[in-house]
C-alpha positions as CSV (number, residue, x, y, z in Angstrom):
1,M,-97.3,-195.0,-48.8
2,L,-100.2,-194.9,-51.3
3,R,-99.2,-191.5,-52.5
4,W,-95.6,-192.6,-53.0
5,L,-96.7,-195.6,-55.0
6,K,-98.9,-193.4,-57.3
7,Q,-96.0,-191.1,-57.9
8,L,-93.7,-194.0,-58.6
9,L,-96.1,-195.5,-61.1
10,G,-96.7,-192.2,-62.8
11,V,-100.4,-192.2,-61.9
12,E,-100.3,-188.6,-60.6
13,Q,-99.1,-186.3,-63.3
14,P,-98.5,-182.6,-62.8
15,A,-101.4,-180.4,-63.9
16,N,-99.2,-178.7,-66.4
17,P,-96.1,-180.7,-67.4
18,Y,-95.0,-177.9,-69.7
19,A,-95.2,-175.0,-67.2
20,I,-91.4,-174.7,-67.5
21,F,-92.0,-173.6,-71.2
22,N,-94.8,-171.2,-70.1
23,A,-97.2,-173.4,-72.2
24,A,-100.9,-173.2,-71.6
25,P,-103.4,-176.1,-72.2
26,L,-105.7,-176.0,-75.1
27,D,-109.3,-177.4,-75.0
28,V,-109.2,-179.2,-78.4
29,N,-109.5,-182.8,-79.6
30,D,-107.2,-182.3,-82.6
31,G,-104.6,-179.6,-83.1
32,R,-104.4,-180.1,-86.9
33,P,-106.5,-177.0,-87.8
34,L,-104.5,-174.9,-85.3
35,L,-101.2,-175.9,-86.9
36,L,-102.4,-175.2,-90.4
37,A,-103.6,-171.8,-89.3
38,E,-100.2,-171.1,-87.8
39,L,-98.4,-172.1,-91.0
40,E,-100.0,-169.0,-92.7
41,R,-97.9,-166.9,-90.4
42,T,-94.6,-168.8,-90.6
43,N,-92.1,-170.1,-93.2
44,H,-90.2,-172.7,-91.0
45,L,-91.6,-175.6,-89.1
46,I,-89.7,-178.2,-87.0
47,A,-91.6,-181.3,-85.9
48,V,-90.6,-184.3,-83.8
49,A,-92.4,-187.7,-84.0
50,P,-91.7,-191.4,-83.6
51,T,-92.6,-192.0,-87.2
52,L,-93.7,-190.1,-90.3
53,F,-96.9,-192.1,-90.6
54,N,-98.6,-195.3,-89.5
55,L,-97.7,-198.1,-91.9
56,N,-101.0,-199.9,-91.2
57,T,-103.4,-197.1,-92.2
58,S,-105.0,-198.9,-95.1
59,G,-108.2,-200.9,-94.5
60,E,-110.5,-203.3,-96.3
61,S,-113.1,-200.7,-97.3
62,A,-110.7,-197.9,-98.3
63,D,-111.3,-196.2,-101.7
64,T,-108.0,-194.2,-101.4
65,F,-104.5,-195.1,-100.3
66,L,-104.5,-192.5,-97.5
67,A,-107.2,-191.4,-95.1
68,A,-109.0,-188.3,-96.3
69,E,-107.8,-186.2,-93.4
70,T,-104.2,-187.4,-93.8
71,L,-104.2,-186.7,-97.5
72,A,-105.7,-183.2,-97.0
73,F,-103.1,-182.4,-94.4
74,V,-100.2,-183.6,-96.5
75,R,-101.4,-181.6,-99.5
76,N,-101.7,-178.5,-97.3
77,L,-98.1,-179.0,-96.2
78,V,-96.9,-179.6,-99.7
79,A,-98.6,-176.4,-101.0
80,W,-97.1,-174.5,-98.0
81,M,-93.6,-175.8,-98.9
82,A,-94.1,-175.0,-102.6
83,G,-94.9,-171.5,-101.6
84,G,-91.6,-171.0,-99.7
85,G,-92.1,-172.9,-96.4
86,R,-89.4,-175.1,-95.0
87,L,-90.3,-178.3,-93.0
88,E,-87.8,-180.3,-90.9
89,L,-89.0,-183.6,-89.6
90,A,-87.1,-185.4,-86.8
91,L,-88.1,-189.0,-86.5
92,A,-86.9,-192.1,-84.5
93,P,-86.5,-194.3,-87.6
94,P,-86.2,-192.9,-91.1
95,P,-89.4,-193.2,-93.1
96,A,-89.7,-196.3,-95.3
97,F,-91.3,-195.9,-98.8
98,S,-92.0,-199.3,-100.2
99,P,-94.5,-201.2,-102.4
100,E,-95.1,-203.4,-99.3
101,F,-97.0,-200.4,-97.8
102,P,-99.2,-198.8,-100.5
103,A,-99.9,-195.7,-98.4
104,S,-96.2,-195.0,-98.2
105,L,-95.8,-194.8,-102.0
106,A,-98.9,-192.5,-102.1
107,L,-97.1,-190.3,-99.6
108,W,-93.8,-190.5,-101.6
109,Y,-95.7,-189.3,-104.7
110,E,-96.8,-186.2,-102.8
111,L,-93.5,-185.5,-100.9
112,R,-90.8,-186.3,-103.5
113,P,-90.8,-182.9,-105.2
114,R,-90.3,-181.1,-101.9
115,L,-87.4,-183.4,-101.0
116,A,-85.9,-182.7,-104.4
117,D,-86.1,-178.9,-104.0
118,G,-84.8,-179.0,-100.4
119,S,-87.9,-177.5,-98.7
120,L,-88.4,-180.8,-96.9
121,K,-85.6,-182.4,-94.8
122,F,-85.6,-185.5,-92.5
123,W,-83.5,-185.9,-89.4
124,K,-82.9,-189.0,-87.2
125,L,-83.4,-188.6,-83.5
126,P,-80.7,-189.9,-81.1
127,R,-81.7,-193.0,-79.2
128,N,-81.9,-191.2,-75.8
129,F,-84.1,-188.4,-77.1
130,D,-87.0,-187.7,-74.6
131,A,-89.9,-186.6,-76.8
132,R,-92.1,-185.9,-73.8
133,S,-89.8,-183.2,-72.6
134,W,-89.6,-181.2,-75.9
135,P,-92.1,-179.6,-78.3
136,R,-93.9,-181.7,-80.8
137,A,-93.8,-178.8,-83.2
138,L,-92.0,-175.5,-83.3
139,T,-92.7,-172.7,-85.8
140,N,-90.2,-170.0,-86.8
141,P,-87.5,-171.3,-84.3
142,G,-85.3,-168.7,-82.8
143,H,-87.4,-165.8,-84.2
144,T,-90.0,-163.4,-82.9
145,G,-93.5,-164.9,-83.0
146,S,-92.2,-168.4,-82.6
147,V,-94.7,-170.9,-81.2
148,A,-94.1,-174.2,-79.5
149,W,-96.7,-177.0,-79.3
150,F,-96.5,-179.8,-76.7
151,T,-98.3,-183.1,-76.3
152,P,-97.3,-186.3,-74.3
153,A,-99.4,-188.2,-76.9
154,G,-96.9,-187.4,-79.5
155,V,-94.6,-190.3,-78.5
156,G,-96.9,-192.8,-80.2
157,A,-98.4,-190.8,-83.1
158,G,-97.1,-190.6,-86.6
159,F,-96.8,-186.9,-87.6
160,L,-98.8,-187.0,-90.8
161,D,-101.6,-189.0,-89.2
162,E,-101.9,-187.0,-86.0
163,P,-99.7,-183.9,-86.2
164,L,-100.8,-182.4,-82.9
165,P,-102.8,-185.0,-80.9
166,A,-104.7,-184.1,-77.7
167,P,-103.9,-183.3,-74.9
168,L,-102.2,-180.2,-76.3
169,W,-100.3,-177.2,-74.9
170,R,-99.2,-174.1,-76.7
171,G,-96.4,-171.8,-75.6
172,P,-93.9,-169.3,-76.9
173,G,-91.0,-170.4,-79.0
174,L,-87.8,-171.7,-77.4
175,T,-84.7,-169.6,-76.8
176,A,-81.8,-170.1,-79.2
177,E,-80.0,-172.1,-76.5
178,S,-83.0,-174.4,-76.1
179,V,-83.4,-174.9,-79.8
180,A,-79.7,-175.9,-79.9
181,A,-80.4,-178.4,-77.1
182,L,-83.4,-179.7,-78.9
183,R,-81.4,-180.5,-82.0
184,L,-78.4,-182.0,-80.2
185,G,-77.4,-185.3,-81.8
186,W,-79.8,-185.1,-84.8
187,E,-78.5,-186.7,-87.9
188,E,-79.6,-185.7,-91.4
189,Q,-81.3,-188.5,-93.3
190,K,-81.1,-188.9,-97.1
191,V,-84.4,-190.5,-98.0
192,S,-85.3,-192.1,-101.3
193,A,-87.8,-194.4,-102.8
194,T,-87.1,-197.7,-104.7
195,A,-88.0,-196.2,-108.1
196,K,-87.1,-193.2,-110.2
197,P,-89.8,-190.6,-110.6
198,S,-90.4,-191.8,-114.2
199,D,-91.0,-195.3,-112.8
200,L,-93.7,-194.3,-110.3
201,A,-97.2,-193.2,-111.3
202,L,-100.3,-192.6,-109.2
203,H,-103.8,-192.1,-110.6
204,E,-107.0,-191.5,-108.6
205,Y,-110.4,-192.2,-110.2
206,R,-113.6,-190.5,-109.0
207,A,-116.8,-192.4,-109.0
208,G,-118.2,-192.3,-112.6
209,E,-114.8,-191.7,-114.2
210,A,-113.8,-194.0,-117.0
211,R,-110.7,-196.1,-116.4
212,D,-107.7,-195.7,-118.7
213,L,-106.4,-199.3,-118.7
214,K,-104.2,-198.8,-121.7
215,R,-102.4,-196.0,-119.8
216,D,-102.3,-197.6,-116.4
217,F,-101.0,-200.9,-117.8
218,G,-99.1,-199.6,-120.7
219,F,-96.0,-201.3,-119.4
220,C,-97.6,-204.6,-120.6
221,R,-97.6,-203.6,-124.2
222,G,-95.6,-206.0,-126.3
223,Q,-94.2,-207.7,-123.2
224,S,-94.3,-211.3,-121.9
225,F,-94.1,-212.3,-118.2
226,A,-92.9,-215.4,-116.5
227,L,-95.2,-214.6,-113.6
228,L,-98.3,-212.6,-112.8
229,R,-99.1,-212.6,-109.1
230,I,-102.5,-211.4,-108.0
231,E,-103.0,-210.6,-104.3
232,D,-106.6,-209.8,-103.5
233,P,-108.6,-211.0,-100.4
234,Y,-111.9,-211.2,-102.4
235,V,-111.0,-212.0,-106.0
236,L,-112.4,-215.5,-105.5
237,A,-114.9,-214.7,-102.8
238,S,-118.0,-214.7,-105.2
239,E,-119.0,-214.7,-108.8
240,W,-118.9,-210.9,-109.4
241,P,-115.2,-210.3,-108.5
242,Y,-114.2,-213.6,-110.2
243,R,-115.9,-212.5,-113.5
244,G,-114.1,-209.2,-113.1
245,L,-110.8,-211.0,-112.9
246,L,-111.5,-212.9,-116.1
247,R,-112.5,-209.7,-117.8
248,F,-109.3,-208.0,-116.5
249,L,-107.1,-210.8,-117.9
250,D,-108.8,-210.6,-121.3
251,E,-108.1,-206.8,-121.3
252,L,-104.4,-207.3,-120.5
253,A,-104.2,-209.9,-123.2
254,K,-104.9,-207.1,-125.7
255,L,-101.6,-205.5,-124.6
256,W,-99.1,-208.2,-123.7
257,E,-97.3,-210.3,-126.4
258,A,-98.0,-213.6,-124.7
259,W,-99.9,-214.9,-121.7
260,P,-97.8,-215.3,-118.5
261,V,-96.2,-218.7,-118.0
262,K,-97.7,-218.7,-114.5
263,V,-100.5,-216.9,-112.7
264,E,-100.3,-217.0,-108.9
265,I,-103.3,-215.9,-106.8
266,K,-103.2,-215.1,-103.1
267,T,-106.7,-214.7,-101.7
268,R,-108.8,-215.4,-98.6
269,D,-109.9,-218.9,-97.9
270,M,-113.7,-218.7,-97.9
271,G,-114.1,-222.4,-97.2
272,T,-116.8,-222.8,-99.7
273,S,-117.5,-225.2,-102.6
274,D,-118.1,-222.2,-104.8
275,Q,-114.6,-221.0,-104.3
276,K,-113.2,-224.4,-105.2
277,M,-115.3,-224.4,-108.4
278,M,-114.0,-220.9,-109.4
279,I,-110.4,-222.1,-108.9
280,A,-111.1,-225.2,-111.1
281,D,-112.8,-223.0,-113.7
282,L,-109.8,-220.6,-113.8
283,V,-107.4,-223.5,-114.3
284,K,-109.5,-224.8,-117.1
285,A,-109.9,-221.3,-118.7
286,L,-106.1,-220.6,-118.8
287,K,-105.0,-224.1,-119.8
288,P,-105.4,-223.4,-123.5
289,R,-103.2,-220.3,-123.0
290,K,-100.5,-222.6,-121.6
291,T,-100.7,-220.7,-118.3
292,V,-100.2,-222.6,-115.1
293,V,-102.5,-221.4,-112.2
294,E,-101.5,-221.7,-108.6
295,V,-103.9,-220.4,-105.8
296,R,-102.9,-219.8,-102.2
297,R,-105.8,-219.4,-99.9
298,V,-105.1,-217.5,-96.7
299,V,-106.9,-218.3,-93.4
300,T,-108.0,-214.9,-92.0
301,S,-110.1,-216.1,-89.0
302,G,-109.5,-218.4,-86.0
303,P,-106.3,-219.0,-84.1
304,R,-104.2,-219.5,-87.2
305,R,-105.5,-216.3,-88.9
306,T,-103.2,-214.1,-91.0
307,D,-103.9,-210.4,-91.6
308,F,-104.5,-209.8,-95.3
309,H,-106.0,-206.6,-96.7
310,D,-103.9,-205.0,-99.5
311,R,-104.5,-205.5,-103.2
312,R,-101.5,-205.7,-105.5
313,L,-100.5,-207.2,-108.8
314,I,-96.9,-208.2,-109.5
315,F,-95.7,-208.6,-113.1
316,Q,-92.4,-210.4,-113.2
317,P,-90.6,-210.8,-116.6
318,E,-88.1,-213.4,-115.3
319,A,-88.9,-216.3,-112.9
320,A,-85.3,-216.3,-111.5
321,N,-85.2,-212.5,-110.9
322,P,-87.9,-211.4,-108.5
323,R,-86.3,-208.0,-108.0
324,R,-87.0,-207.0,-111.6
325,R,-90.8,-206.5,-111.6
326,V,-93.7,-204.0,-111.9
327,T,-95.9,-203.8,-108.9
328,V,-99.4,-202.3,-109.3
329,L,-101.2,-201.3,-106.1
330,L,-105.0,-200.9,-106.0
331,T,-107.3,-199.5,-103.3
332,G,-109.9,-202.1,-104.3
333,G,-109.9,-205.3,-106.3
334,V,-109.6,-205.5,-110.1
335,D,-113.4,-205.7,-110.2
336,R,-113.7,-202.2,-108.6
337,Y,-110.9,-200.9,-110.8
338,L,-112.9,-202.0,-113.9
339,D,-116.3,-200.7,-112.6
340,Q,-116.4,-197.0,-112.9
341,K,-119.2,-196.5,-110.4
342,F,-116.5,-196.9,-107.7
343,E,-113.7,-194.6,-106.6
344,C,-110.4,-196.2,-107.1
345,G,-106.7,-195.5,-106.7
346,I,-103.8,-197.1,-108.6
347,I,-100.1,-196.9,-108.1
348,T,-97.6,-198.3,-110.6
349,H,-94.1,-199.0,-109.3
350,S,-91.5,-200.3,-111.8
351,V,-88.1,-201.8,-111.1
352,L,-87.0,-203.0,-114.5
């Protein structure tokens, strides 16, 4: 009876769930290096995953939009495709590239040229697709030397974050009939971002590198905005980031034609008198500019907490048209952007 219950609950798994594919287990914690090495011997890769990447990869202390390992893997893939490789990614939902997820636009910046030249193609998996029963990745499908990689952990891992997670099995490539069965019901996905290539820019600053504010915020030159929204968890947390904010606004004032009608700030509620004093000081500082200041403090601890990490600036020319705007995404606050001793990444996404 106990044995039957264990089998029913899936506690007892076969020693080699991929024996039918003649796949052997690999003693590795991460199959990424193995896959990259295999790419040197192939020009076609098919991969299956629930998502392209994890939307929540960014953190509070990140100096870049993407984790270093993810970015290195993506750039290796991009270079391989640029050299003649062909990548097909079959996903459960199509990937979303949006300013709401800064890492997604950083990925789009890397992948867009390969989508444009056709070396990268996305497919949508059918709803009943059983990822545990098929390879996670397949090189040179249908040809001599083809290799198949299997992992039950693939059902929950984004491909670019964890291309071949452990436990991992490696076997010979599938037969032509099996490849056809694998691809049964796949639908090609046309993927695009919300901005033209000319309206999307990414710049990464190394520690010690001078910032080019006139280039990064050149869209402000000669313009006036109905609204400037600043979303930064720590912009009013202490004196140093607050002074950075004031300095940043003064620098923008050298570019724009007039101060914004309204400045909205979304930041963490520190629950301190110092924060209240900084808000009052900002209201007083911008009053002569005829700029209204509105501050929304977000509670990030306790039972009513709200997750809040990303930093973004939204420049909106018209109050009644929120779709027409420029979104600037930062890996750190405006204080870290201005201080060249820090690494910093900035993405500008224009919809005008």
